[in-house]
N, C-alpha and C positions, 0 to 999 in steps of 0.2 A: 932372477931364474936362469941357469943357462938355459941354451939351446936345448942340449941332448934332453934336459930334466923334462923341461916344457913336450919336448916326445913322446918321452918316457907318461909323463903324464895322458897325455891323449889316449896314449895305446890304454892306459889302465883303466879311463874311462867307457873307451868302447866298449871292455872290456866287460863292464860290470854291466852294461846298457844291454847289450845282450843277453847275460847272468839273468836279468830283473823278466825278459821278454820271453826266454823260454820256461821258467816261471807261472809267471802267469799264463801261460799254453797252455800249461800241463796242472796247473788250480781247472783251466775250462773244460781238458779232456775226462778231467775225473769228473766233473760234474756232469758231463754227455750220458756220459758211461753209467752214470746211477741211475736217468731219467727211465719210467716205464709208457712204450706210446700202449695208447685205448682206442681199440675198432670200436665204433656201434652205431646203431641204423639201419642195419643190413638186416635180411632177413636169419633168422638164427641169431642173428647178435642181437648184445646188450641194445638198452632201448638210451637215445640219446638223450637222458634229462626228461623220458617220458613221451620222446618222438624218432619217428619212423623215418624211412625214407621212404617212397612214391612205391604203391603198394603192399604195404604191410602193416603191420598194427599192432603198438604195442600191449603183450597179452599182462595178466597179472604174476607172473615171475620173472616182471620186468625183461623180460626177452622177447624181439621182433618175429612174429610171425606172416607170411605173404599169404595173403587175401587179395581177393575180388578178382581173379584169375577162373578158367575154366575146369572145376571138381574143387578149386577151392571154397574155405568158407568166406561169407561174406564179407565185404567188411561194414562196418558202423556207421561210418561216414555215405552221403552221396557224392556221385553216383557208390550203391556197395559193391559193383561188377565193373566190370573192365569191357570197355565195348564191344559188341555182341554177343554178352552175356549178361544173364538174367538171375535174381536171387532168388529162391525157390521157398517153401515152407520149410522144407530140411535148413534154411541156413546156409545152402552151399547155393557157388553159384552156377551155370548150367551154359552155354552156347545156343543160342536159338536166331531166329528171323533169317537164318542163311540155309540157304536148297539140300534137303532134305533130314534138315533140323523141325525140332521142335517150333511151335511159333510162339509167339513172344507174348510177354501180360497182353486185354486186348486183340488176343488173335491177329498180332499183327507180325507181317515176314518185310524181312528188306527186300528193296530193290520192287522189280514187277512183279515177285513172285509174290503168292496166293496161297492164304492158308486151306489148307483141305484134313479133313480130319485131324488137327490138330500140330500138322504136319507142313511143313512150307515148300511147295513145291511151285513149279513154269505152270503158268497157266495155257490155258490153249480154246478154241473157239473165239468165240467174241468179249470172253471176257468180262461179261456183266455180272452182278450182283445177282443171286438167285431172289424170286419175285418181284423184281425190279420192273416198272410196267415202264412201256412208251407209246406211244400211237405211230400204225400204221401208216404207208404211203395212200392205201387206199380207202383211208380212215376208221381204218377198224384199230383192234388193241395187242397189241407183242405182249409178251409178258417170260422173262430172264428164265428156265431150266434148268436142273443141272443135271448130269450123267456121269456118274462114281467111276466108271471106266472107260477109255481114259476118262479121270476129274477132269471135265470141261462143262462148263454154260455156255449155255448158246439160247438162241431166239425163239421161241417159238410163237407162234399164233393163237391167240385166244378166243378174238371175235374178229370174223373177214368185216362186218363193218357197223359202227353204230345203228339203234333206229331211227327212224324218221323221223326229226323233228330234232333229234339230237349232234351232237359232234364230239368228238373225241382232243381232251385236253387233259394234256398230260400223264395219258394213258388210262387216261378214266371218261365215260361217256357221260355227259353230262348235256342238259338242256339247251337248245341254239339258241334260246331268249330266253337266259336265266331268269329276268324280273317279270316274263312271261305277261305283259299288263294290253290294255286295250289304248293307243293315246287320247287322251281325252284334255281338254282345257280346264277340267275343273283337277283340284287334287283330293288326294284318298287320305288314309291313316295309315300309314305303316311303322311297325316299333313306336307309337310314340311322334311320329315325324309327320308332318305335312308334305308329301309326293309328288307330285305331278310325271305323268308321267309322257315320253316324248317318244318321237318315233326316230330311230336310228337310220339312215339312207343308206349307209356302210354295213349293216348287218341284217339289215332289213328287221329289226328288232322294235321292239315296243322296249325303251327304259326306265326305269324310274331317278330320277332326280328331286333333291331336297324342293321342294318351294318355297321363293321366298314370300317373307312375311304381305301380308298384305289383307285386305276385308276378303277375299274370297278362301282366305285359308278355313278346311273347317277344323274343330276344334278336333286332337286327339289325345289329351287326357278326358277321363269318367267325371262324371256329373258330381260335387261334392253333397254330398247329403248328410240332413240336420234333423230334426226331432220333425218327423211330419211333412217334409220336402226334401225333393234334389234341386241342387241347382244346376238347372242341364246346360242352359245359353246365359252368358258362354260359360265353358269350362272353365276351370275350376270356378269360380264365380266370379261377379261384377261389384262388389262395396266396394270402393275409398282402401286403401290398402293403410295400417300405422305403418307398423314393423314389420322384422320377420328374424326369425332363428331356427335350429337345429340341431340335429347331431351330425347330420349326414346330408348327402346329393338329395335322398330321395329320405328323408325324416323331418319333416317340419312343419314349423309353428308359424301360422299370420295370424298378426292381427286386424280385424274390419275398422272398420267406423261405425257400428253395431255392436262394437264390446263383445264379440264375438271370433272364439280362434277357429281358424283353419286350419285342419291338421292336414298333412299328407304321409303315410305311412305306404311307402312303396307304390302302386301306385291305384291308393282308391285313397280318395280325397271327402273329410267329415267333419263336422260342426262339435266344437265344444266349446257349448252357452256359457256365457259367460253376463249379461245382461241383468242389469241389478247388482249388482260384486262388487263391484269399484272401481268401474269404467277407465277400466285400464288404457294406458297413451303408451304403455313398451313393455315390453317382455326380453328376459333371455332366457337363453339354455343352462341346464347346468351337466350334473351327472347323465353320461350317456347311456350307462347300462342299465339305471334304473330311470331313466326317463324322467329327471324333474324338470321342473322349469319353474320361472317365479314372474310377474307380473307387476307392476304399478302402476298406481294414477290415483283415485280419490282413497286409497288405499293400500293395501299387500296384500296379495293371492299366491301361493303355495302350491304346485301342478306332482300331485305323486300317483303313481298309477290308476294316469288316466284320469284323477280326480283333483278338482280345485279348492281349496278351503282358505277360508279368510286366517291371516297372522294380523297381530300388532305391533304397533310397539307404542310403547310409552310414550305418554306425554304426545302422538301425533296424531291422535283420530280425527285430527281436522286438517292432517300436514298434506298436501298434493305432492306428488312424484311425480318427475316427467323423465327420467332415466335407470335402469339397473343393471348390474354385473353379477355376476355370480360363479361359483366355483363346483367343483366334480366334488367337493366335500361338506357340501351348502353354504359355506361361508357365501355373503351378499350384499353390496351394497348398493343403497338407494336415492337418490339426490334429488331435488324439487326446489320450489316457492322459497325464497326468502330464507334463504340458504341452510335448509333441509337437506338433514345427513340420518341415513338409518343404516347399521350397520348388524348382520345377524350371522354369529355364530353357528358354528357346526353342529349345537347340540337344535338349531331353529328358536334360540332366543336373542329377540332384539334390542337396542337400545340408541340414546340419541348419542349424536359424537356432533360434538362444536365445531363449525366450518370457520368459525373466526372470519364469518363475513356474512352479507345480505343479501345477495344479489342472487337475482333466479339462475340455478344454478339446469344445464340440460344434457349435460353427457357428463358419464363416467367409464372407469376401464380399472379392472384390476390388475395388478401385479402376481409375479409368482407366487398363490400360496396364498392368495386373500392375504395377505399382510400390508398392504400400499394401497393405494388407488390413487388416481388423476383424475379429476375432479375439472371440466368444464361448464360457464357461462357466461350470464350475458355483460357486455363490455368488459369485453377482455378479463374475466376472471378466470382463473387457474390456481388449481389447489394440489400441494401434493400431501395424503394421509398417510400415515404413518402407526405402526404399532398397531392395527386395525384388531389384531385377534389377539394380543397379549392383555394379559387383566390393566393393566396399568392405563389401556385405553386409547392409548396413543396422541395426533393431536392432527392439527390440519397449515400448513405456512402457505402463503402465495407467493405463486413462481409468476417468472414471464412479465412482473407489472411491466406495463408503462408499453408492452411490444404494439398492442391492438386496442383501442375502445372498442371494435365491432364483437353484436357477438356471436360468442363460439358453443357452436350446437353439438358436437361430438368429439369424440375425443379418442386413440387407440395404441394402447400398448404392448409391447414384444419383446422380444429376447432383442431385436436389430434397436428397439427406441420407443420414443411417445411421441404421438402427434396430436393434434386437436386441429380441428376446421371451425370453420361457421361461415357469416352475412361476408360479403362482395368478397367469396372467394380466396380469405384470409385461410390461411396454413401456417401450422405454427409447427416448430420441430428443437424436442430436448435429446443433446446431445450424452454422449456417457460420462462429463463429469457436473452435468445437473442445468444447465445452461442450457436456454432457450433461443431460438430466430426464428425470421421470419422468412421461410422459402414461398417456388410456387408463383412469385409477384407477376404478376400481366397475365397466368394463364388462363386463371378464369377468373370473370368479374360475377357473376352467380352464388344465391345466396348456397353454401353447402350443408347438409342436412342429417349426413350418416357417413360414416368412415368403419371399415373394417380394411383387416391387415393381416397379413403371416407374421413366422420371425424371422423370415430370410432378407425382412427389410421392403416387401411389396407391400405398398399399402393404394385402396382404392376411396375415393370420395364420390357423391352424387348429391346432386340439390335442384333446385328450380332451375326452368330453362332448359330440360334434361340435358344438365352436362353431369358428365362424367370424366373424372379425372386419375390417372392412376402412378406410382411412383416405381421407377424399376431401373434397377443398377444406380438409384441415389439420384434421380432425372425425374421429375414429375412434369408427363402429358397428357393432356388434350384427348381422347378419344370418343367425344362425346358422336352420338349413334340415333339416340332418337327426338320425335320430332320437339320441338322451343317449345310447346303448351307443356308437356310433359313436366310433373313434378315427382322425383322420387323422394322416397322417403325411408326406406331402410334398404340397406346391403346384412349382405351373409355371405360369408364364403365358408362352404360346405368342408372344402380341400384346398389343393392345390390347380387344381380344376373347372369346379365348379364355382362358378360368382352367380347368386341373385340378386335382383332388385325387386322392390316394388314399388307402384303410384300412388300419388294421392284417388288416381280415380277407379282403382283395383287393377291393376295392368300386375303381371306376372313374368319378370324378363329374368331370361335364363343365357349364359356364356361359359360353354365346355372347353374353352381353350384358355383357360385363365385371365380372363379381360382381357386378351388380348385380341386384335387383327389375325385372321392368318394372311395380311399385307395393306398396303398400305389403303387399300381401298374398298375390300372386304370386311368388315365384318360378323364377326359368331355368334352376336347376339340373338334372339329370335323370342319371341313373345311367345309364352305357353298357356296363360292364361292373365279373365279379362277381359273389358268390354272389347267385343272386336272392331263397334264403333259408334259412334256417340247417335247412332238411328236408333227412335224411337219403335216397338213393337205395336201392330195398330191392332193386326184380331190372328188370330188362328182358329184351324181346320183343320182335317187330315180322314183315311178311311179307318185308322187303328191304331192301335195304341204306339207303333215302331214303322209308321207313316203319317208323317203327319205335318204341315207346311204352316209358317207363318209369315204375316207379311207387313211390311212399316213403309217409313220412312223412304223415300229415295230411290222408289224403284229397289228395295231392297226384300230379299224371297229366301226362305230359309227352310231348309227340308229336314224332320229327321230319318231316317234309317239303317238300319242294324246298327241302332242304340247311340248313331252319333249323328250331330248337326253339320249343314255344310250348305255356305253360304251358293246359292241357284247365279251364277255371273250373268247381272241383265243391262246387256247396251241397248234393249227396244227401248228403255224408258229410263228418265230419273225422277216422278214423277212419287211423291206420295201415294203411294198406295193404304186401303183403306178396310180392304174383306179382300176373304177367301176363302172359296169353298170348293171339294173336290165334289163334282160332277157322281150322282147317285152311279151311273154303271161303270166309274173306278177308272177310266179311260184319260180322260181332260178334269184338270184344275185350274178356274175363273177365277180373277184376280181384278179389281178396281179400282180405281184410286180417280187423281184429281183431273182436270179437266176432258170430261167422261172414260175416261180408259177405261176397255175391259180388253181385259186378254185370257188368253189360254197358252201356262206353262205348258212344255210337254219338249216330252228329249231331247229335241233339238234345239230349244229355247226359248223364249217367248213369241208368240204369236197373237199380234194387235188382233182386235174384232171390232165391226162400229163403229170405224172411222166416220166423223162427222154426223152420226145422230144426235148425239150433246156432249155440250162442251162445260156442264156445271160437274159440280163432287160427285162423284158415287159414293156413297157412304155403306152401302150393303150390297148381300150376294147370297141369291140361295139358287139349291131348283124345287118344285112339288110336279108332283104326278097329277094329269088329264087326262089325256086319253094318252099321250108321251109324255117325255118330261120333259118341263117349262122354265128356261132358269130364269130368275128376275134378279135385276141391280136398281137399286133403289136409291135416292139424291137427293140434294140442294131442288130447294122449293116444290116438292111433291114429284119428283120425277119419277117415274116409273119405268122401267124398259124390259121388254120380253124376247126370248127369246127360246124359235120348239125346234126341234132334234133336226127338222128338214128345214129350215127358214134361216131368215137375215133377226138380226135384232131389230124392234119397230119398240117407240113411242105409244103410251099408251094415256088413256086421261082419269090418274086416280084425283077419287074423290077430296085433294087436300091442295092447297099451294104453300103449306110447312114443307122444312125442313126434315125428310127420313133417315131415321141416324143407328134402323139395320132390321132387317128380311130374316126372317125361316122356314122351311116349307117344306112337311109334309106328306108321304104320298097316301094319305088317310084325308083331310079335309084342305085343301090348300096352303096359300103363303099368307104369311100374317109377319106387320111391317109396325114399326113403331115412326116417334118421329117428336116433333117438336108441338107444347099444348095441348096433352095426356093423348095427343092422334095417334090412335089405332085403327090400321086397314084391316082384313078380310079380305082374301080374293079367291074363288074356283072357277067359275063360267062368268061371274060377276063380280062389281067392288061391293064390300061392304065395310061401312063405317060405326066400329061400337066406343059407345060411351066407357068411361071409366068410371066406375064410381068411389066418387071422392076424390077424384086428380083433378084441379083445377089452375091450368097454367105450369104445369111443369113440363119441361122435354122429359121424356121418355128415348132411356141410350141403348137397352138392352132389354130381347125379348127370347122364350122357353119356353117351346109348347111338346108338351107330353104326348101319348100315342093315345091317351085315353084321352087327351082334351083338356087337360089341365094346363093354365096360363100363370108365368110369372114375368113380370114386366120391370126395368128397372128403371131407377131416375134420376134428375138433380138433388141434391140433397142429402141423400141416403134415401130417399122414399122407392121402398118393393110392393107391388099391388100384388095380390094372389088369388086367380079364381078356379074354384076344383070343378071338376068337369062334372059332375051332379051334384048340386042342384044349380051349380054357375053362381055361384053368390059372394060375389069381392071380398074382399077383407085389405088392409095396407099397415104395414108399419114403416115407423125409422127406423133406420139403422143409425148409431152414433160415428157416420161419414163427415159430419160438420158443413160447409158446402159442398162437397165432396161430389159425383153423383155416384152410381154404379151402374159401373161398365160392365160387367160380365154378369151374366147368371149360369151356372155351371152345376149340369145333375151326374156329381158322381155314385157313392153310396148315400146320399141325399144332397139336396140345394143348397147351395153357395152362390155366396154374392160377393163381389169383390166391390171396395169403394176405391176411389186414386189412390188416395195416401194413409189409408185406413186401417188398410188390412183386410181381412178376406174373414168371412158372418158365415155361418152358418145355418140354415132350420129344423126346428129340436122335432119332438112330433109333436107337439103340443102346438105348434105354429110359433112359436117365441123362435128368437134369433140369439146366439150366442157368437162372441168371436172365436176364432181358430185362433191360441192361443203359441208363439212363435215361427210365422210362419208369414214372409216375406212382407213383415212390420216395415214400417219406414219407405216403402217400392212405391212406385206409379206404377198403378194394374192399368192396363188397355183392352184389354181382352182375354177369356175364355173359353175351355173349348173343351171339351171329356169321350174321350172314345166309348165305343161302344162295350170295351166290355169293363168299362168305367175308369179308365186314367186318366186324369185328367190335369189339368193343364192351364199354364196363365203366363200371360202374357206384357210386358212394359217399359217403360221408357226405358234406357239405355243399351235395350237388343235384348233385354234380358227375359227368359224364360222359365216356369219352375216346372216342375210335376212331382201334382202331391200324391203321399204315399199310400194313403186312406182315405 
């Protein structure tokens, strides 16, 4: 190709490209011209796919309308109005909270403005709230008042000065000493707690503080009453306890060693008699609404509407059960000796459950609904029983085999898991997969007897040697607080706060802090019931049914006043005290005891008298009338001491060398004393030795003398002698007391005689004697007394005091 042709070809190609670009541009231009621009989302514009810009909402016509501003409709979303406005009942936005504007909802205003008559205004005066109160500088009270014009609030004096004895606190006159108590070394009862009044030098006031747990604390609980008697001291009772359960912190059932149920219903304690109806050893609470419960032992007892009835497990008439658990629907599982398992359905029918084990079963816990149970027993036995409420009757499988050979005594099941506890401090835990492991190694080494917990995984265990351990945040911690000789036999968790423990000796402990101490050194446990000590009480006397004194071992002195018992702190002696008598004038109380101790109980304490007069044990004290009142103390070796009102103690030569065990005095015919070998002495101005017809070699322990001259004597082996006033003939009866002596003769509505461990007897109109059923059976009585109005008290071993109700 020629060069010219090449040039022409290049030009032609250039022109062709330019023409193509022009055509493409034309096409694009044509497209832009055909497109329509859409404007949406603003007020009075179409909604953008159902949405609008801020300050507008999409209406039913698919167009946006303005909302939320003052005078506009309220928006449907929050906030429904713009700042400074609020939506009102007409669904319109109104400006509020600013000066001159209406008050916002809740009568609030912005900034420093105050709402007045539904308008926001600038405050004046002190700016206080109407009716607000404060203490004035001179010890009076100021109150905030309101003036309408101009709208102001101002402080005005309501009271120039609080009355004498009061001080102003937070705008109110209150007593300067709110506790209003007299400082004392003795505690008192305030709201069910033993409190001690302590002087505060900074405030010059007596203040009430919780008294520490000690033998000097009074019992602040009501006595437990049953058929025929009230257990006055210790409150609520002192029998050994086997188990505890309940429905709430103040609705409890406790099972004691006499096969009785001790019931707490609010502040009242009472007995529900079970003796002779199955000898229960375990108890569980079921439905809290109907207050149903179940107890097992050598049989099954069901409680409904405060009545206990026997139930029968087919084929297990001679079975012995050790533990029981139940649900609110009435489903229950009882376990016992030789692999014994009984299952109760919601209709109250029992059946046998095959355990696949012959071990002695000691504990049981039910899963939700009662359809499964975990059972713990001897030699590390752990069973998982399923489908208990199904017609197929389910079965029991062995779990945790080989983890321990120690006896397992208790088990707990909750939402967080299952735990079992037993001898030598063994604690086992079951995880969600069903695997068991041993936990708390080395935490304790004592036998664990009881276990309870909560669904959050908190678990408590207790047992011998005062052992108490808890599981918290997955860890086991020993929080032992009780003396080493304590044996805990039951736990009840009323809720996440109130935890109860009971002991083999009748102690009842409460922790209202969920079982945990306030600090590393402070325990929140307090003993609310059970024996104040192991001291025996030997004698009781007083002035009236609510002014009573009783004494016993190691200087123990208790006083009943205002229906409550308190122990008198006695530092003057730790000798055993054997007798107590209030002087007829009612100004002094005499006590006598070992080592020739004679003392007067006065408000300031114990005042010892007659030091050095004798060193023998004194066993009786009384006063009789001669010209003036004469007080007599008698004791070993025929010791007879006397003291007239204006003289000192002196020794009198009594016509006997036998031990004297008791004495009574009368205003009519002197003093009467009894002792060994049928000794009966009478003294007015002179001594008289009186023969007891039919008595031979018997030690006389108790004496009672009536105003008309009637005489009763009590002696060893249950012997009682009676001599009428006229014609003075003796008669004798031997009560079925075995070898035990008659320790107390008490005349209430009739004559009663108490033996050591064989209960109480009363004299019939024909002169025969009958046992008083259901009263202080199995308890060792040491003394008795009847008040002038006929209230009868008995005292005995363990520091017990009973008040008879008829």
